[in-house]
Every structure is written in structure tokens, then in C-alpha cells.
C-alpha positions as CSV (number, residue, x, y, z in Angstrom):
1,M,-25.6,-39.7,-91.1
2,N,-26.3,-36.0,-91.4
3,K,-24.6,-34.7,-94.5
4,Y,-23.7,-31.5,-92.7
5,V,-21.7,-33.2,-90.1
6,A,-19.0,-34.4,-92.5
7,I,-18.9,-32.4,-95.8
8,E,-17.0,-34.0,-98.7
9,N,-16.5,-30.8,-100.7
10,I,-16.7,-27.6,-98.7
11,A,-16.1,-25.4,-101.8
12,T,-19.2,-26.7,-103.6
13,E,-21.4,-26.2,-100.5
14,L,-20.1,-22.6,-100.0
15,T,-20.8,-21.8,-103.7
16,A,-24.3,-23.2,-103.4
17,K,-24.8,-21.4,-100.1
18,S,-26.5,-24.5,-98.7
19,L,-25.0,-23.8,-95.2
20,V,-26.9,-20.5,-94.7
21,G,-26.2,-20.6,-90.9
22,I,-22.5,-20.0,-91.4
23,T,-21.8,-16.3,-92.0
24,M,-18.3,-15.9,-90.5
25,W,-15.6,-17.8,-88.6
26,N,-14.1,-16.5,-85.4
27,R,-12.2,-19.5,-84.2
28,L,-9.4,-21.6,-85.6
29,E,-9.0,-25.0,-83.9
30,A,-7.5,-28.4,-84.8
31,R,-9.5,-31.6,-85.2
32,P,-8.1,-34.2,-82.7
33,R,-7.1,-37.5,-84.2
34,T,-5.8,-39.2,-81.1
35,N,-6.3,-39.2,-77.3
36,N,-2.6,-38.4,-76.6
37,F,-2.0,-34.7,-76.1
38,D,1.8,-34.9,-75.6
39,R,2.6,-33.6,-79.0
40,A,-0.1,-30.9,-78.9
41,L,1.3,-29.5,-75.6
42,R,4.8,-29.1,-77.2
43,A,3.3,-26.2,-79.2
44,E,5.4,-27.2,-82.2
45,V,5.3,-24.5,-84.9
46,R,5.8,-25.7,-88.5
47,D,3.4,-23.4,-90.3
48,A,4.0,-19.7,-90.4
49,L,0.4,-19.2,-91.4
50,W,-0.7,-20.9,-88.2
51,M,1.4,-18.6,-86.1
52,L,0.0,-15.5,-87.9
53,S,-3.5,-16.8,-87.4
54,K,-2.9,-17.2,-83.6
55,Q,-1.5,-13.7,-83.4
56,W,-4.6,-12.4,-85.2
57,Q,-6.8,-14.4,-82.9
58,M,-5.2,-12.9,-79.8
59,G,-5.4,-9.4,-81.1
60,E,-1.7,-8.8,-81.4
61,F,-2.1,-7.0,-84.7
62,L,-4.2,-4.3,-83.1
63,G,-1.5,-3.1,-80.7
64,D,-0.3,0.5,-80.4
65,D,2.6,2.1,-78.6
66,A,4.3,-1.3,-78.7
67,G,7.8,0.0,-78.5
68,S,9.3,-0.9,-75.1
69,P,11.5,1.7,-73.4
70,V,15.2,0.9,-73.3
71,F,16.7,4.1,-72.1
72,S,15.5,7.2,-70.2
73,R,16.7,10.4,-68.8
74,M,14.9,12.2,-66.0
75,Y,14.9,15.8,-64.8
76,M,13.6,16.3,-61.3
77,A,13.4,19.5,-59.2
78,K,13.8,19.0,-55.5
79,T,14.0,20.9,-52.2
80,K,13.7,20.2,-48.5
81,L,11.5,21.3,-45.6
82,T,13.2,24.1,-43.7
83,K,10.5,25.6,-41.5
84,Y,7.9,24.3,-39.0
85,V,5.0,26.1,-37.3
86,P,3.0,24.4,-34.5
87,G,-0.5,25.7,-34.6
88,S,-0.5,29.5,-34.6
89,H,2.7,29.8,-32.6
90,S,6.2,30.9,-33.6
91,V,8.1,29.5,-36.5
92,E,10.9,27.0,-35.8
93,V,13.7,25.4,-37.9
94,F,12.5,22.1,-39.2
95,D,14.1,19.4,-37.0
96,E,15.0,16.0,-38.7
97,T,16.5,14.5,-35.6
98,V,13.1,13.2,-34.4
99,P,10.1,11.8,-36.3
100,L,7.6,14.3,-37.4
101,E,4.9,12.5,-35.4
102,A,6.8,13.1,-32.2
103,K,7.4,16.7,-33.2
104,V,3.7,17.4,-33.7
105,E,2.0,15.2,-31.1
106,K,4.3,15.8,-28.1
107,R,2.6,16.9,-24.9
108,N,4.0,17.8,-21.5
109,I,3.9,15.0,-19.0
110,P,1.4,16.2,-16.3
111,F,3.1,16.3,-12.8
112,N,0.2,18.2,-11.4
113,I,-3.5,18.2,-12.2
114,G,-5.0,21.1,-10.4
115,T,-3.4,21.1,-6.9
116,A,-2.9,17.4,-6.9
117,A,0.5,15.9,-7.5
118,V,0.3,13.0,-10.0
119,S,2.7,10.8,-12.0
120,L,4.2,9.1,-8.9
121,D,5.9,6.5,-11.1
122,M,7.6,9.2,-13.1
123,R,8.6,11.1,-9.9
124,L,10.2,8.0,-8.4
125,L,12.0,7.2,-11.7
126,M,13.5,10.7,-11.7
127,G,14.4,10.6,-8.1
128,R,16.2,7.3,-8.3
129,H,18.2,8.6,-11.3
130,W,19.3,11.7,-9.4
131,L,20.4,9.7,-6.4
132,K,22.5,7.6,-8.7
133,M,24.1,10.7,-10.2
134,I,25.1,12.0,-6.7
135,Q,26.1,8.6,-5.4
136,G,29.7,9.7,-4.9
137,M,28.8,12.5,-2.5
138,G,27.8,10.2,0.3
139,N,24.7,9.1,2.1
140,T,24.3,12.3,4.0
141,V,23.8,14.3,0.8
142,A,21.4,11.7,-0.5
143,D,19.3,11.8,2.7
144,A,19.3,15.6,2.5
145,Y,17.8,15.5,-1.0
146,I,15.2,12.9,0.1
147,T,14.2,15.3,2.9
148,Q,14.3,18.4,0.7
149,Y,12.2,16.8,-2.0
150,K,10.1,14.3,-0.1
151,I,7.0,12.5,-1.0
152,A,4.4,13.6,1.6
153,L,2.3,11.1,3.4
154,P,-1.4,11.6,2.5
155,D,-3.9,12.4,5.3
156,A,-7.2,10.5,5.1
157,D,-9.0,13.4,6.9
158,K,-8.0,16.1,4.4
159,K,-10.1,16.8,1.3
160,E,-6.9,17.9,-0.5
161,D,-5.6,14.3,-0.3
162,A,-8.9,12.7,-1.2
163,Y,-7.7,12.1,-4.8
164,I,-5.1,9.7,-3.2
165,T,-6.9,8.2,-0.2
166,A,-10.1,7.6,-2.2
167,H,-8.3,4.8,-4.2
168,K,-6.8,1.9,-2.3
169,E,-4.0,1.2,-4.8
170,A,-2.8,4.8,-4.8
171,W,-2.9,5.1,-1.1
172,Q,-0.9,2.0,-0.6
173,Q,1.8,3.1,-3.0
174,F,2.1,6.6,-1.4
175,N,2.4,5.0,2.1
176,A,5.1,2.7,0.8
177,V,7.4,5.4,-0.5
178,A,6.5,8.5,1.6
179,G,9.6,9.6,3.5
180,R,11.7,6.9,2.0
181,C,12.1,7.9,-1.7
182,M,12.9,11.2,-3.4
183,D,10.5,13.2,-5.6
184,G,12.5,13.7,-8.7
185,G,9.6,15.6,-10.3
186,A,9.8,18.3,-7.7
187,L,13.6,18.7,-8.3
188,Y,13.0,18.9,-12.1
189,A,10.3,21.6,-11.6
190,H,12.7,23.6,-9.4
191,L,15.5,23.3,-12.0
192,K,13.2,24.5,-14.7
193,T,12.3,27.7,-12.8
194,P,14.5,30.8,-13.8
195,G,17.6,30.7,-11.7
196,G,16.9,27.3,-10.1
197,K,19.9,25.2,-9.1
198,A,20.3,21.8,-7.6
199,S,22.3,23.1,-4.7
200,D,19.5,25.5,-3.6
201,G,18.5,24.9,0.1
202,M,21.2,22.2,0.6
203,A,23.2,23.3,3.6
204,V,25.1,20.0,3.8
205,L,26.9,20.6,0.5
206,T,30.4,22.0,0.5
207,P,31.2,24.6,-2.1
208,A,32.9,22.0,-4.4
209,Q,29.9,19.7,-4.0
210,A,27.5,22.5,-4.7
211,A,29.2,23.3,-8.0
212,E,29.2,19.6,-8.9
213,A,25.5,19.3,-8.0
214,D,24.7,22.3,-10.2
215,T,26.5,20.8,-13.1
216,K,24.8,17.5,-12.6
217,G,21.5,19.3,-12.4
218,E,21.9,20.5,-15.9
219,R,22.7,17.0,-17.0
220,F,19.6,15.7,-15.1
221,V,17.3,18.0,-17.0
222,A,18.9,17.1,-20.3
223,W,18.6,13.4,-19.5
224,F,14.9,13.6,-18.7
225,E,14.0,15.7,-21.8
226,K,15.9,13.3,-23.9
227,L,14.1,10.3,-22.3
228,F,10.7,11.9,-22.9
229,Y,10.3,14.2,-25.8
230,Q,8.1,17.2,-24.7
231,P,7.2,20.6,-26.0
232,G,8.6,22.3,-22.9
233,A,6.3,25.4,-23.4
234,T,2.9,26.0,-24.8
235,E,4.5,27.9,-27.7
236,N,5.7,24.6,-29.1
237,D,2.4,22.7,-28.6
238,A,0.4,21.9,-31.8
239,W,-2.7,20.7,-30.0
240,K,-5.8,22.7,-30.5
241,P,-8.2,22.0,-27.6
242,Q,-11.2,23.7,-29.1
243,R,-10.8,21.5,-32.2
244,L,-9.6,18.3,-30.5
245,E,-7.0,18.1,-33.3
246,Y,-3.4,19.0,-34.1
247,Q,-2.6,21.8,-36.4
248,F,0.8,22.7,-38.0
249,A,2.4,24.0,-41.1
250,C,5.8,23.6,-42.8
251,S,7.4,25.1,-45.9
252,A,10.2,24.5,-48.3
253,P,12.1,27.1,-50.5
254,V,11.3,26.9,-54.2
255,Q,13.1,29.2,-56.6
256,G,13.2,32.2,-54.3
257,Q,9.8,31.7,-52.9
258,E,8.2,29.2,-50.5
259,K,5.8,26.3,-50.8
260,V,3.7,26.3,-47.7
261,M,1.9,23.0,-46.6
262,T,-0.6,23.0,-43.8
263,A,-2.3,20.2,-41.8
264,D,-5.5,21.6,-40.3
265,E,-7.0,18.3,-39.0
266,Y,-4.4,15.8,-37.9
267,Y,-5.7,13.4,-35.2
268,Q,-5.2,9.9,-36.6
269,G,-2.0,8.9,-34.9
270,H,-0.1,8.2,-38.1
271,L,1.2,11.1,-40.1
272,D,1.8,11.0,-43.8
273,W,1.7,13.1,-47.0
274,Y,-2.1,13.0,-47.2
275,N,-2.5,15.0,-43.9
276,L,-1.1,18.1,-45.6
277,D,-2.5,20.5,-48.2
278,I,-0.8,23.1,-50.3
279,D,-2.0,26.5,-49.0
280,P,-1.7,29.1,-51.9
281,A,-3.0,31.8,-49.5
282,R,0.2,31.7,-47.4
283,Q,3.0,32.8,-49.6
284,S,5.7,32.2,-46.9
285,L,6.2,31.5,-43.2
286,P,8.0,33.9,-40.9
287,D,11.8,34.0,-41.0
288,T,13.6,31.7,-38.6
289,G,16.9,33.6,-38.7
290,T,18.7,30.5,-40.0
291,P,19.3,30.4,-43.8
292,P,18.4,27.2,-45.6
293,P,21.3,24.8,-46.3
294,A,23.2,25.3,-49.5
295,G,22.4,23.1,-52.5
296,I,18.9,21.8,-51.3
297,E,17.3,23.1,-54.5
298,E,19.9,21.5,-56.9
299,P,18.0,19.6,-59.5
300,L,18.4,15.9,-60.0
301,K,19.3,14.5,-63.4
302,L,19.4,10.7,-63.9
303,S,20.0,8.3,-66.8
304,F,18.7,4.8,-66.4
305,I,17.3,1.7,-68.0
306,P,13.6,1.3,-67.1
307,V,12.8,-2.0,-65.5
308,P,9.3,-3.7,-65.9
309,V,7.2,-3.8,-62.8
310,N,6.7,-7.3,-61.4
311,F,4.3,-8.4,-58.7
312,D,2.9,-11.7,-57.6
313,G,-0.1,-13.0,-59.6
314,M,0.4,-10.6,-62.6
315,P,-0.6,-12.0,-66.0
316,N,2.2,-13.5,-67.9
317,T,2.6,-12.2,-71.4
318,R,3.9,-15.5,-72.9
319,W,1.2,-17.8,-74.4
320,W,2.3,-21.1,-72.8
321,T,3.3,-19.8,-69.4
322,F,0.9,-20.1,-66.5
323,E,0.6,-17.6,-63.6
324,D,1.4,-18.5,-60.0
325,G,-1.8,-19.5,-58.2
326,R,-0.8,-18.0,-54.9
327,T,-2.5,-14.8,-55.8
328,N,-6.0,-15.3,-57.1
329,F,-7.5,-12.2,-58.7
330,G,-10.6,-14.1,-59.6
331,N,-11.4,-14.4,-55.9
332,I,-11.7,-10.6,-55.6
333,K,-15.4,-9.8,-55.6
334,P,-15.9,-6.0,-55.6
335,T,-19.2,-4.2,-55.5
336,T,-20.1,-1.3,-57.7
337,R,-19.0,1.1,-55.0
338,D,-15.5,-0.5,-54.4
339,I,-13.6,1.9,-56.6
340,G,-10.3,1.0,-55.0
341,K,-10.7,-2.7,-55.8
342,L,-11.9,-2.0,-59.3
343,L,-8.9,0.2,-60.0
344,F,-6.6,-2.4,-58.5
345,I,-8.0,-5.2,-60.7
346,E,-7.8,-3.0,-63.8
347,F,-4.2,-2.2,-63.1
348,A,-3.2,-5.8,-62.4
349,L,-5.0,-7.5,-65.3
350,L,-5.3,-5.0,-68.1
351,Y,-2.2,-2.9,-67.8
352,A,0.2,-5.2,-65.9
353,N,3.0,-5.1,-68.5
354,D,2.6,-1.4,-69.3
355,W,4.4,-0.1,-66.2
356,F,8.1,0.4,-65.8
357,L,10.0,1.2,-62.6
358,V,12.3,4.1,-62.2
359,P,14.0,3.9,-58.7
360,V,15.0,7.3,-57.2
361,T,16.3,7.6,-53.6
362,L,15.3,10.8,-51.8
363,P,16.2,11.8,-48.2
364,A,13.4,12.3,-45.7
365,G,11.9,15.7,-45.7
366,S,12.3,16.2,-49.5
367,V,9.8,17.7,-51.9
368,A,10.4,16.4,-55.4
369,T,8.8,17.4,-58.7
370,V,9.4,15.4,-61.8
371,K,9.6,17.9,-64.7
372,G,9.7,15.2,-67.3
373,L,11.2,12.0,-68.8
374,A,13.0,11.6,-72.1
375,V,12.2,8.0,-73.1
376,T,13.9,6.1,-76.0
377,N,12.1,2.9,-77.1
378,V,13.3,-0.1,-79.1
379,F,12.3,1.6,-82.4
380,G,14.7,4.5,-81.7
381,E,11.8,6.9,-81.1
382,R,12.5,9.5,-78.4
383,L,9.5,10.7,-76.4
384,W,9.1,13.5,-73.8
385,V,6.8,12.3,-71.0
386,E,5.4,14.9,-68.5
387,P,3.8,14.2,-65.1
388,A,0.3,12.8,-65.2
389,G,-2.5,14.6,-63.4
390,K,-1.6,18.1,-64.6
391,G,-4.3,20.7,-65.0
392,L,-6.9,22.2,-62.6
393,D,-6.8,20.7,-59.2
394,D,-10.6,20.6,-59.0
395,A,-11.1,18.9,-62.5
396,W,-13.5,16.0,-62.1
397,N,-11.8,13.9,-64.8
398,K,-8.3,14.2,-63.3
399,W,-6.8,11.3,-61.4
400,S,-3.5,11.3,-59.6
401,M,-1.9,9.5,-56.7
402,F,0.5,10.6,-53.9
403,T,0.0,14.2,-54.8
404,L,-1.0,17.0,-52.4
405,N,-4.3,18.7,-52.5
406,T,-4.4,22.4,-53.2
407,K,-6.7,24.4,-51.0
408,G,-9.5,26.5,-52.6
409,N,-11.9,26.0,-55.4
410,M,-11.1,28.9,-57.7
411,G,-9.2,27.1,-60.5
412,E,-5.9,26.3,-58.8
413,Q,-3.4,24.3,-60.7
414,T,-2.5,20.9,-59.6
415,D,0.7,20.5,-57.7
416,T,2.4,17.3,-58.9
417,S,5.2,17.3,-56.3
418,L,5.9,14.3,-54.1
419,L,6.3,15.0,-50.3
420,V,8.5,12.6,-48.4
421,L,7.9,13.3,-44.7
422,P,10.4,12.2,-42.0
423,T,7.9,9.8,-40.4
424,V,8.0,6.2,-39.1
425,S,6.0,3.3,-40.3
426,K,5.4,1.7,-36.8
427,I,4.8,3.2,-33.4
428,Q,4.3,1.3,-30.1
429,E,1.4,2.7,-28.1
430,G,0.9,2.2,-24.4
431,K,-2.4,1.8,-22.5
432,P,-4.5,5.0,-22.5
433,L,-3.5,7.2,-19.6
434,E,-6.6,9.4,-20.2
435,E,-9.7,8.7,-22.3
436,I,-12.7,10.9,-22.7
437,H,-15.9,10.3,-24.6
438,L,-17.9,13.3,-25.9
439,L,-21.4,12.3,-26.7
440,R,-24.6,14.0,-27.4
441,D,-27.6,13.8,-25.1
442,E,-30.6,15.0,-27.1
443,M,-33.0,14.6,-24.2
444,A,-31.0,17.0,-22.1
445,N,-30.0,19.1,-25.2
446,M,-26.4,19.1,-24.3
447,V,-23.1,17.3,-24.7
448,W,-21.4,15.2,-22.0
449,G,-17.7,14.8,-21.6
450,I,-17.4,11.4,-20.0
451,E,-14.0,10.6,-18.5
452,S,-13.8,6.9,-19.3
453,I,-10.2,6.6,-18.0
454,I,-8.9,8.9,-15.3
455,P,-5.2,9.1,-14.4
456,L,-4.5,8.2,-10.7
457,A,-1.8,9.9,-8.7
458,T,0.3,6.8,-9.2
459,G,0.6,7.5,-13.0
460,S,-1.7,4.6,-14.1
461,G,-5.2,5.0,-15.4
462,K,-8.4,3.8,-13.8
463,H,-12.0,3.3,-15.1
464,G,-13.7,6.7,-14.7
465,S,-17.0,5.6,-13.2
466,E,-15.3,3.5,-10.5
467,A,-12.9,6.3,-9.7
468,A,-15.7,8.8,-9.5
469,R,-17.7,6.6,-7.0
470,E,-14.6,6.1,-4.8
471,L,-13.8,9.8,-4.8
472,K,-17.4,10.8,-3.8
473,A,-17.5,8.1,-1.2
474,R,-14.2,9.5,0.3
475,Y,-15.7,13.0,0.5
476,Q,-18.8,11.7,2.1
477,Q,-16.6,9.8,4.7
478,I,-14.6,13.0,5.5
479,L,-17.9,14.9,6.0
480,D,-19.4,12.2,8.1
481,K,-16.4,12.2,10.4
482,K,-16.6,16.0,10.8
483,I,-20.3,15.6,11.7
484,G,-19.5,12.9,14.2
485,N,-16.9,15.1,15.9
486,G,-19.3,18.0,16.1
487,A,-17.3,20.2,13.7
488,V,-20.2,20.4,11.3
489,I,-23.9,20.6,12.3
490,P,-26.0,19.0,9.6
491,P,-29.5,20.3,8.8
492,A,-32.4,18.4,10.3
493,P,-33.8,15.8,7.9
494,P,-37.2,16.8,6.4
495,A,-40.2,14.9,7.6
496,Y,-42.2,13.6,4.6
497,K,-45.9,13.4,5.3
498,A,-47.1,13.1,1.7
499,D,-46.7,10.1,-0.6
500,L,-44.7,12.2,-3.1
501,R,-41.8,14.6,-2.6
502,Y,-40.5,17.3,-5.0
503,E,-37.0,16.9,-6.3
504,V,-35.4,19.9,-8.0
505,M,-32.9,17.8,-9.9
506,N,-31.1,14.5,-9.7
507,T,-27.4,14.1,-10.4
508,V,-25.0,12.2,-12.6
509,P,-21.7,10.5,-11.8
510,E,-18.8,12.9,-11.2
511,N,-16.9,11.7,-14.3
512,W,-19.7,13.2,-16.4
513,I,-18.7,16.7,-17.3
514,P,-21.4,18.8,-18.9
515,F,-20.9,21.0,-22.1
516,I,-23.7,23.4,-22.7
517,P,-24.4,25.3,-25.9
518,A,-23.1,28.9,-25.9
519,R,-23.4,31.5,-28.6
520,V,-20.2,32.4,-30.5
521,E,-19.1,36.0,-29.9
522,N,-20.3,38.5,-32.5
523,S,-22.6,35.8,-34.0
524,I,-26.4,35.4,-33.9
525,R,-26.7,31.7,-35.0
526,A,-23.4,30.0,-34.5
527,I,-22.9,28.2,-31.2
528,R,-20.1,26.3,-29.5
529,L,-19.9,24.0,-26.5
530,Q,-18.8,25.5,-23.2
531,R,-17.6,23.4,-20.3
532,A,-19.8,23.6,-17.3
533,A,-19.9,21.9,-13.9
534,M,-22.3,19.8,-11.8
535,P,-22.7,20.3,-8.1
536,R,-21.3,17.7,-5.7
537,I,-24.2,16.8,-3.4
538,L,-23.3,15.2,-0.2
539,N,-25.7,13.9,2.4
540,G,-25.9,16.2,5.4
541,D,-23.6,18.9,4.0
542,P,-24.8,22.3,5.3
543,E,-22.5,24.2,3.0
544,K,-23.1,25.3,-0.6
545,P,-22.3,22.3,-2.9
546,E,-18.9,22.4,-4.5
547,K,-18.5,22.1,-8.3
548,T,-17.1,18.9,-9.6
549,E,-14.0,19.3,-11.7
550,P,-12.5,17.2,-14.4
551,R,-9.7,14.9,-13.4
552,T,-8.2,14.6,-16.9
553,S,-5.9,17.1,-18.4
554,L,-7.9,16.9,-21.7
555,L,-11.0,18.4,-20.0
556,R,-9.2,20.7,-17.6
557,E,-8.0,22.9,-20.4
558,G,-7.7,26.5,-18.9
559,L,-9.0,25.4,-15.5
560,D,-5.5,25.6,-13.9
561,A,-4.6,28.9,-15.4
562,T,-4.4,32.1,-13.4
563,P,-7.1,33.3,-13.7
564,A,-9.1,30.2,-14.8
565,A,-10.1,30.3,-18.5
566,T,-13.3,29.1,-20.0
567,Y,-13.0,26.1,-22.2
568,F,-14.9,25.9,-25.5
569,V,-15.2,23.0,-28.0
570,N,-16.3,23.6,-31.6
571,E,-19.7,22.0,-32.0
572,E,-18.8,20.3,-35.3
573,E,-16.1,18.3,-33.5
574,V,-18.7,16.3,-31.6
575,T,-20.6,14.3,-34.2
576,R,-23.9,12.5,-33.7
577,A,-21.9,9.3,-33.2
578,G,-19.8,11.0,-30.6
579,T,-16.0,11.4,-30.3
580,F,-13.3,9.4,-28.4
581,V,-10.1,11.2,-27.4
582,L,-7.3,9.2,-26.0
583,E,-3.9,10.2,-24.5
584,S,-1.2,7.6,-24.2
585,Y,2.6,7.2,-24.4
586,Q,4.1,6.6,-27.8
587,R,7.5,5.0,-28.5
588,T,9.4,4.4,-31.7
589,R,12.9,4.1,-33.1
590,W,14.3,6.7,-35.5
591,Y,16.5,5.9,-38.5
592,N,19.7,6.6,-36.6
593,G,18.7,4.1,-33.9
594,K,17.6,6.7,-31.4
595,V,14.6,5.8,-29.3
596,V,11.9,8.5,-29.1
597,T,9.2,8.4,-26.4
598,W,6.4,11.0,-26.1
599,L,2.9,11.6,-24.8
600,G,0.4,11.9,-27.7
601,I,-3.3,12.3,-28.3
602,R,-5.5,10.8,-31.0
603,K,-9.2,11.0,-31.8
604,Q,-11.6,8.4,-33.0
605,T,-15.3,8.2,-33.9
606,G,-17.7,7.4,-31.1
607,R,-20.4,4.7,-30.9
608,G,-23.6,6.8,-30.9
609,E,-25.7,9.0,-28.7
610,G,-26.2,8.6,-25.0
611,A,-28.5,9.5,-22.2
612,S,-27.5,10.8,-18.8
613,N,-31.1,10.5,-17.3
614,L,-30.6,14.0,-15.9
615,A,-34.0,15.3,-14.9
616,F,-35.5,18.4,-13.2
617,D,-38.7,19.1,-11.3
618,Q,-39.7,15.5,-10.5
619,A,-42.3,14.1,-8.2
620,I,-40.6,11.2,-6.4
621,P,-42.5,8.5,-4.4
622,V,-41.6,8.5,-0.8
623,K,-40.3,5.1,0.5
624,K,-42.1,4.0,3.7
């Protein structure tokens, strides 16, 4: 037997230095004498030296700041948002009765796109509600309102009604309700005009009924605007068409001054603190004429006992206590670029028992700044703790969380305040009513605005390419009928004698709206994208081709104004991957139980470049 396996006298061997391989000991372990581990698992402690050795082995003698907090006092400065500015429009008093997402995203429900009346479903809903409101006035009055605000029957031979008759489902719905149901949207538009009353043009109403109808007309407008939250006017719209984003600003009073926060690029559909930045260049927003509520800047002073933070899977500080296996941190496999996962693992495994919770309840719309904490630990030491992340906002070695960014790069100080926005955590979103896809066509050196989903006159959406084919086919049918009746004399078809014919240009589907590069005013190099138009080429049409127009309100920006305005899109908004823009109804429930519904827009990244196959000056083989 090797003599170094079992040594009779360890002191003699150490003095003679015969065991030269042993230079130090870093483990203390027992030598098992039995196969039964019941007694070992009891962790019986009978030797104080053994306990001290285990503490030394686990590094417990190397601890610092080991005093646990037992009492703390906090001083917090707070204020509330009092002003709101949508885009570059007029300032408003900050409204907490609706979620901030609805306040920012709200868009007017389109009842007309160009000269076409749309949103039939909404018009029928409003008409049915008005007839219920005047139910006590009798059937004669109801019939008079249906006649006054009637839904016209579309004519298949009119180009003005082609947006209805081109689509079978829309034509069927209009035929079903024309002359039978009331157009509530027309009544609402009349009531919104200056001086418009519900009794206007209704000769069947008695003076008492006319006064009652006018009162109910005001209630009708209030009902609809409560049912669907809308800006009402362009001055309240935060949407920036040239940027395809929302822009807004809000402010809160701070010690006689104002803290202005701006959101220059909001398009995600979920609004939170990270969408806003501190703008030191704007010292204040214009006066609203309404003084801020009293006491909103009163500081908050709290005394409390700190509570350790607990979470599933956190390492247990006791030696013989095993963690719950439901959360397996060992299964997290971050790469070198997963900074978020690495920070999470470090927080959970290394500093799990170093965090204490201080609960503070703040109302929505608050801006809170912790000035400091007076912490007393178990050793009676009293420490003053200031907010982390102080210093220059652009410092590379600074790290903070849930704090607002400060605009600029000229040595601005970090703002450590916490912004609690009046937003909701969940929003129900309907199917897209409109959807456009802006993509780059490098072969044609332009950008196309493809209307992927087009709103029909019924209020529902339809695939853009299918709707474009149906509309062009309807125009062609109307022209062919005129030619057959002799109202239009088509040009004689050319006689091709050669094997090739010259084609000036081909065409693209009508839902492809071109955007051409245009130079920015007073600039030599900067360009932007200008909305253009493609000609609608019909077989046998002797007239000059008409320009195709967008059928979505997103791309018709400025087209329905008087006079029509040119629409530009900033070039940087259309990336190489393209841009998706969707408009749909949003619905949520506010904290007081109120249901809020609005029409909102959001933007997403596209799926790459595209090709329209638009070509000029081609030699086309003649089919024989």
C-alpha cells in the first residue's frame, strides 16, 4: 500500500517536507465512515471552529456594507402634467379623462374621401340612433328625416358612382338601404356647420317639435363624439403626414418654471415614458389661461421600513435551503451581444439580496424626483443615499433606468425624474381600415405608395390590388357603353405591319401611387418625396387620360383641400426595407370604467425593396 495514501504521522511528514506537492489547502471536508447520510444532512453543529471554517470557506468574512436597512425616510419632489401641445398647434390643458394614446392618436372618421361618400356602416349607425331619439314624434317625422337625409341609389352608368358599383359587395349594400334608411352622417355634418340645426328644412315639424329636435340634435352630436373620440379639427391633430409619425409635447410646473417633454417620433401604437425626451431648448409652453391646480408641487415625505425584493428563482441566502426549480437561470444562454440578458442574470444571481423595495403610489400624469433617502441600518449607522445615474447625460459610464433622455450633446445634466404617463397597458385593435406600403424601386429611381388595403364605401377594407382591378374594369365598362351608344367615337385602331411596335410606356395597377424625388426649397442637395400620379389608360378612350388618385386618406393628404395641396414625405421616413402604415380602430377601457374608441395610425418596418416593372420606350413584339 502506498504510504502517502494513509499517513500515520502528518506532523513528521510536514516537517521533513516529504509531501512536496502539497503547498496549501483550500478545502475542508469530512472523511465518510458510513454509507448512511441521514446524520450528515441534519447539519449538526457541535464545533464552533467548524462553523467558522465554513464561514471562511464561503467568503463571509470578506463582506462589506453588511448592515441591513431597518428604517428609512424619503424626500420626493413631485408635480403633474398641466399642458399639452399636439404637433405645432395650439396649447391645450392636459386632459386626464382619456388615455394619452387616444389623445395623441385620434383621427377624424372619414365620411368622405374626395367626392365619394364612405363609411356607410357608420352612417347607418348614426341614422338609426337619431330615429330612436325622435321616436316619440311619430312616423311622419321619421319619414321626413329619411327623405331629407337619404342614402342615394348608385347609378351604374355614372363615373361618380364607380367607387360603389365597381365592387359587388358595396353595390349590394347600398341597394339594400337606399331610400329605406337614414344617413346619420349627413345630419351630423349639417349639425357641425355653423348655425346648423336639426330642424332645418323640416316643414313637418311643429314649433314645439322643432325646439325639441334642436335640443336632441345637440345631444346627438355629444353622443357620437363620446362614442368615437376624434380631434374635431386639424388644430387638435398630432399626426405629421410628412414624417408619418405623431408629434406632441407636454409640460409640468417645477419651482416657478416648466419642464417641457417632447415626443418627436411616436408611431409604435403603445405610448410610454421612453417616447418622450426632456427638451432644454424649450423653457415653457404657451399659456393655456387656466392656472395649475393648487398643491401639485407639494413634496412627498415618507417614513417606512424597507422590504427585501423577492422574485421566483432568486438564490436563497441560507446554506441548507434549495431554490425553487420552476425558474431555471442556468437555462439562459446569452450571447456576447445580449446585454439585457447579461444584466438580468447579474442582477438575479449576484445582487439578489442587495435590493430593497420602497413602495410609493403616484397618480397618473405625475413627474416625481427622489431627492434622497435617509437610511438607518442594523448597526445604527445613518446614511444619505442620492439617486443613481447623476452626472452628465451623455457620460458613457453612466447607467440608469426609467429616466428620460435629455436632448442635446453639450454636457446636459441627467434628469433623474420618473414620468408616470396616463396610459393603458392593453388596447384592442380592429382590422386595418387602411394600409399603405411605401417601398423603394431602385430600377425606376422612385418610391411607390402601394395601397395594400383600401376602404370601401361600406366602411370595411378590401385588398388594394383587387379593388384597383375592379374599379378600372368599371370605368372601362362605362366607356364601352358610351361607345356602343355612339356618345363617344373611339379612334381607329392602328394597323401594325411590322413585327415590332413602339410603346411609350407601360402602366402599373391603380393602387400604386408614385412618389418622385423633389428638391427641398432653398436647398441644393436635400430632397424629399413628392406625390405624383399615373395616367388611367382605357382602351378606346379618345379623351386625355385622367390621373389616378389615391383611395386612402393616408395618401390623399392635401388632395381634398381647396385648392389642392402638394403632399411631400421626408425621404428618411422610407427606409431601404420600406415602411408599412396602418390605420385601424382602437378600443380600451380607462381607469374609471369609461370605454374609449378612436381611429389611430401606427407605422412598421417594411419587408424590403420592390419593383414595379414600369418601363419606357420599349419595342414590343406584335401578336399575330
